[in-house]
C-alpha positions as CSV (number, residue, x, y, z in Angstrom):
1,F,-1.0,-4.1,-13.5
2,S,0.5,-1.9,-10.5
3,R,-0.9,-0.7,-7.2
4,F,-1.9,2.4,-8.8
5,D,-4.7,0.5,-10.6
6,L,-5.4,-1.2,-7.6
7,V,-5.8,1.8,-5.4
8,Q,-7.9,3.5,-7.9
9,H,-10.2,0.3,-8.5
10,L,-10.9,0.1,-4.1
11,E,-11.2,3.9,-3.8
12,S,-13.4,3.8,-6.9
13,R,-15.6,1.6,-4.7
14,R,-15.4,3.5,-1.4
15,I,-12.4,0.9,0.1
16,A,-9.9,3.6,1.4
17,T,-6.2,3.6,0.9
18,R,-3.4,5.0,2.2
19,Q,0.4,5.0,0.6
20,L,2.6,2.5,3.2
21,F,4.4,5.1,5.5
22,G,7.6,6.2,4.5
23,G,8.8,3.4,3.0
24,N,12.6,3.4,2.6
25,L,12.9,5.9,5.1
26,M,16.4,7.0,3.8
27,R,14.4,8.5,0.8
28,Q,12.8,10.4,3.2
29,P,13.4,14.2,3.2
30,A,13.4,14.7,6.8
31,Y,16.0,11.8,7.1
32,L,18.3,13.2,5.0
33,D,20.5,15.2,7.2
34,M,20.2,12.4,10.4
35,P,23.2,10.5,10.4
36,H,22.7,7.4,9.3
37,R,24.8,3.8,7.9
38,A,23.6,1.9,5.0
39,V,25.4,-0.7,3.7
40,G,24.6,-0.4,0.1
41,P,21.7,0.0,-1.8
42,M,18.4,-0.9,-0.1
43,P,16.3,-2.7,-3.3
44,N,13.7,-4.5,-1.1
45,A,12.7,-1.1,0.5
46,D,12.8,0.7,-2.5
47,I,9.9,-2.3,-3.6
48,I,8.3,-1.9,-0.7
49,M,7.8,1.6,-0.7
50,D,6.9,1.3,-4.7
51,G,4.6,-1.2,-4.8
52,T,2.4,-1.5,-1.1
53,F,-0.6,0.0,0.2
54,W,-2.4,-0.1,3.5
55,I,-6.7,-0.8,3.0
56,G,-8.6,1.1,5.8
57,V,-8.6,-1.2,8.9
58,Y,-9.9,0.0,12.4
59,P,-11.8,-2.5,15.3
60,A,-15.3,-1.6,14.0
61,L,-15.6,-3.8,10.6
62,T,-17.8,-5.9,10.4
63,D,-17.7,-9.7,8.9
64,E,-19.8,-7.7,5.9
65,M,-17.4,-5.1,5.2
66,L,-14.5,-7.3,5.6
67,G,-16.3,-9.6,2.9
68,Y,-16.9,-6.4,0.7
69,M,-13.3,-5.5,0.7
70,V,-12.2,-9.2,-0.3
71,D,-14.8,-9.0,-3.2
72,R,-13.7,-6.1,-4.4
73,I,-10.0,-7.3,-4.8
74,H,-11.1,-10.5,-5.8
75,E,-13.2,-8.6,-8.1
76,F,-10.1,-6.7,-9.6
77,A,-8.0,-10.2,-10.2
78,R,-10.6,-11.6,-11.7
79,T,-9.8,-8.7,-14.5
80,V,-6.2,-8.8,-14.7
81,I,-5.6,-12.4,-14.8
């Protein structure tokens, strides 16, 4: 499965997601002209950029809301395992 598959599953169940900010910052247009030093490629940063996301979290989440999110993730996992 892909990140997109899981994100789509969660979003369709009203669980907000966002892509991880930046990921590999060396690939962000804002940093292209900034002086920096990179020793070789950064494959782990690319993996994080391509494969991770945030789920909606904030201090007012209740245990019931958190349980709902966990249940939806388990629901998705059962379809791909």
